[in-house]
N, C-alpha and C positions, 0 to 999 in steps of 0.2 A: 145762176151758178155761183158758188162760194168763191171768195178770193183765195188765191193760193196761200198755203201756210208758209210763214217765213222760217227758214231753217238756218240756224246760226251755230256753227261748229267752232269751238274755241280750243286750240291745241296748245302744246307747250310741254317742256320736259317735266319730269316728276318734281313736285315742290315749287313749280313756277307761280302758283297762285290762281289756277283756273277756277277752282270752286268759289273762291272769294269774289272773283270778278263776275262769274255767272250769277251769283246771288245779287250783286249790285245791278247787273244788266236786267235781271228779271224784275226788280223793283221799278226800273225805269220804263220797261214795257208795260207793266201793270198800271203805272201812272198815266199811260196813254189809253187805258181802258182795255188793254189786250189780255186775252186769256193765255197764260204762259205755262208751258210744261217743260220739264227737264229730263233728259236721258243721261244717266251716268254709266260708267263702264269700268270693269276691272277684271283681272284674271281669276279672281276668287270672290266668293260671297263675303259679306261682313265689311262693307265699304264705309269708312268714316264719312266720306263726302255725301253719300246718300242720306245717312242719318242726320247730318248737319243741315242739309238743304230742306229735308222734311221738317226738321225742328223749327225752321223759319217759315213754315206754312206753305211751302212750294209743293206742287204735284210732281212727283218724281217716280220714274220707272228705272230700274237698274238692269243692265245687261251684264251678267256675271259669268265667269268661266272662260271667257275668251274676249279678244279685242273686237271692236266694231268691224274691222276689215275682215276678220276671220269668221265673223258671225253676222254677216250683212242681214240675214233674215231675222236674227234676234233684234237688231236695231229697228227694222221696219215693223216687226210684230209689236215692239214696245210703242212705236208711234201710232200704230193702228189701235192699240188698246186705249190710248188717250182719246182717239176719235170716237170710240164706242161710248165713252162716258160723256165727254163734252169736247167738241171739236176745238183744238187749240188754234190761236192766231199765230203763236210763235212757239217753236221748239228750240230749246238750247241744248246742245249736245256736247258732252265733255268726254273725249276719248282718253284711253289709257296713256299716261305720260311717257311711256317708252315706245310709243308707236309713231310711225311716219308713213309716207306714201298714201295719205288719206284722200288726196284729190283723186288719184287714179282708182282707189279701191272703195271710196264712199261717195264723194261728191258727184263724180261723173257717172258712176252706175245709177245713182239716184235720179240724175237728170235724164238718163236714157230710158230707165225702166218705169219711172213714176210720173213721167210727163209733166203736166201742168199742175200737179198737186202741190208742188213746193216751189218757192223762189229762194235762191241761195244767196246769203250774204257773203261778202268777201271773207276768205279764210284768214282768221287772225290767230297768231301764235304768240304766246307770252314768252319773253326772254327772262330766264332766271339769272340775275346778275351775279350771284355768288359763284356759280360755275361758268357763266358767260365771260366774265372778265379774264378768267384763267384760260379757257379754251380758245376764245377769239384772239387773245394776245399771243397764242402759240405755246403757252405753258400747259402743263398737265392739269386737267380739271379734277384730278383725283380718280379718274376712270382710265381705262385703256383706250387706245385709238379707236377700237371697235365700238365702244359705248359712246365715245365722242362723235363718231360717225352719225349716230342716230340724232344727237343734239343738233348737228349741223344740217342734216337733211330736213329736220323740222323747219328750220329757218329758210332753207332753200325753197320749200314749197309754199311758204307763207305769202299772202298778198299784203297783209298788214303785220308788222312786227311791233309788239307791245312791250316796251322796256319797263318792266314792273319794279316796284319797290324803290322808286326814285326818292321817296321820303327818307330812305335809309342810306342813300348814296350822296357823295359830295358832287358839286357841280362838275369837277374835273372827271370823276368817274362816269357821270352821265354823258359827258362829251366824248370820252374815250369809247364808250360802248356804242354811241350813235355813229361815230366815225367808223368803227369796225364794221358795223352793219352796212353802212352805205358803201364802204370799200369792198367788202366781201360778198354782199348780197344786194347789188345795186337794183334800183327800181322799186324797192319795197317802201311803202309808207311806214314811217317810224313815229310812234306816239309814246312819249314817256308818261307813265301813270303810276299811281299807287292804288291798287285794288283795295287795300286795307282802309285807307283814309277816304277814298273816292276821288282823289285828285286826278283831273283830266279824264275821268270815266265818261263825262259828257261828250268829249271828243271821240272816244271809242264808239259810243252809242250812235253818234252822227254818222261815222264811217260805216257802221254795220247796217245802216238803212240803205246803203247802195246795193246794187246787184253785183254779184261776183263777176269778174272779168272772164270772158271765154278763154279756155286753155287750148291753144293750138298745138302745144306739145306737152307731154308729161315728163317729169324728171326721171332719170335713170337711177335705179336703186339696186345695189348688190345685196341680194337677199341672204347670201352666205355671211357677209359682214354684219348685216342687220340682225340676223338670228344669233350670231356669236355675241354681239353687243348686248342684246337682251338677256342672253343666257348667263352673262357675268353677274347679274343681279340676283341676290336671294330675295324672294318675295314672300311676305308673311302677313296673314290676316288672323287676328285672334280676338275672341270674345270671351270675357270672363266677368264674374260678379264678385265684388268685395262686400263682405258682410261684417259689420262691426257692432260691438256692444254700445259704443258711443258714436255720435254723429261724425261723419267724415266729410271734410271739405273737398268738394269736387275740383275746384281750381288747383288745390294743393296736390291731389292725386295725379291730375293730368300733367302738371309741370314736373313734379318729382319723378314720375315714371319716365318721362322723356329724358330728364336729366340723368337718371340711372343708366338708361340705354346709351346716352351720349358718352358717358364716362367709359362704359364697356367698349364701345366702338372705337373710341380713341386708343384705348389700350390694345385693341386688336388691329389697329391701323386700317380700319374698314371704313371706306367713304360712304356716308349715307346719301342716297339720291333723294329720299324723303322719308320722314318719320312723323306719323300723326297718332295722337291719342285722344279719344273722345270719351268723356265721362258723362253719364246722364242718370237722372232720377226724378220722377214725378214732374216731367216736363221741363226740367232744368238741364242745361247742357254747357259743358266746358270743353274746350279743345286746345291742346298744346301741340306745337310743331317744332321740327328741326329740319332744315333744308340743306345743310352741308356741314362738313367738318369744321369749317372756320366761322360758323355762325353760332348764335346762342339759342337756347331754348326760348320759345316765344309763346305766350298765352294769347292765342288769336281770338278765342271766345271765352268770356268770363261769365260765370253764373252767380258767383258770390253766394253759393248755397251749400247746405250740408244735408247728409242723409245717412241712415244706418245701413242702407243697401245701395250700392252704386254699380251700374252696368259700365263696363270698360271695353272699348274697342281699340285695338292696336293695329295700325297698318304700317309696315316697315318695308322699304325698298332699299337694300344695302348691298354694296359690293362685298359679299360674304357668302359662304356656303349656307344653304338652307339649314343644315344641321347645327352649325355654329350660331346662326341667327335665332333658331328655336331655343337653344340653350340660353342665349343672352336674354331673350324675352321672358322665358320662364323664371330665370334668376331675378330679373328686375321686378317682375310681378310679385314674387315671394318676398323680396326685400321691402317693397312698398306695403304689402299686407302686414308684415311684421312691424313696420314703422307705425302703422295706424292701428295696430292691435286688432287686425281683422283677419277673416278667412278669405281665401282666394279659390274660387271654383271656376276652372277653365272649361267652358262648354264647347268651344270650337277653336281649332287651331289648324291652319293650313300653311305649309311652308314648302316652297319649291322654286325651281328655276323656270321661267317662261319657255314654252316650247317654240319651235320654229314657226314664224308667221306664214300661214297659207291662206291668202285672201280668197273669199268666195268669188269675187269678181275683180278683175284688174284690167283697166282700159289703157292701152298704150298708143301714143301718137308720136 
């Protein structure tokens, strides 16, 4: 009989750094000779994370159109599809960043329904410091209390809290965040890491080799507050193609497009939960990010390449109406096209507010 598949779910709020960490963890499992697969998740198709992980050579299935908890069968179908090709040793799962209650709706139903097929690693949640410092200190994180409720519930159900981006924080900020977590969420293992540089990822990898602790109780979740918090975010996925007479620099398009949107959002006083732009051409990929109103545009993946035709993916999660977010993105794309003397062909654009979460299964104890 085959050994059970190791199931590793990494949660955290929008923009926490889940995709970057998952890519690093995948490399470490592969170095052990393991066959690794990844399942990504989003409320709509056209996910930057999926394209980015595939560009790094990883085998990825995407569950689009609803979160894992509301499409449990979509998650298990994605994992079965891996099995039909080549049975994985490890499955890394990245849930939607605005979701919580994943132990009761994903981990425990899997354990009950899928028996010995899987062994579960401890549930790790990445803490996003740009919002975490404001929320955990009792200040406004730029969102309403209902959206902050989701942020806090994610930490509450974590077995391991990963304090990300410590390379960008002062020692005093790291200590403050660590103290907040220990005081407000006692009993959690806390690991300070930088998913981007790889600092302390070895410690995360070691902790994830343990088996998840049994859950004698599940946390209480007010689904009315949860739904209202998700509904405050405008959600946009857009795919377009820039075509120019002259070569266009992928890095410049990615960073300039995010910067255009950052400027517009500031003027609208609209807090971004996360904004990602991926540019690709002929196997080259550039990615730029914005994770909060008080952070800078960051080029997380550089290709240092040019092309006359560039595919652009935009994923935006912003405290803004879908209509206003659509206008901002369309305006920014046209501004960038004019800047690079290119045409812009938008082939797909979805913008909406997430609907009320209705889990396929939910176990309560």
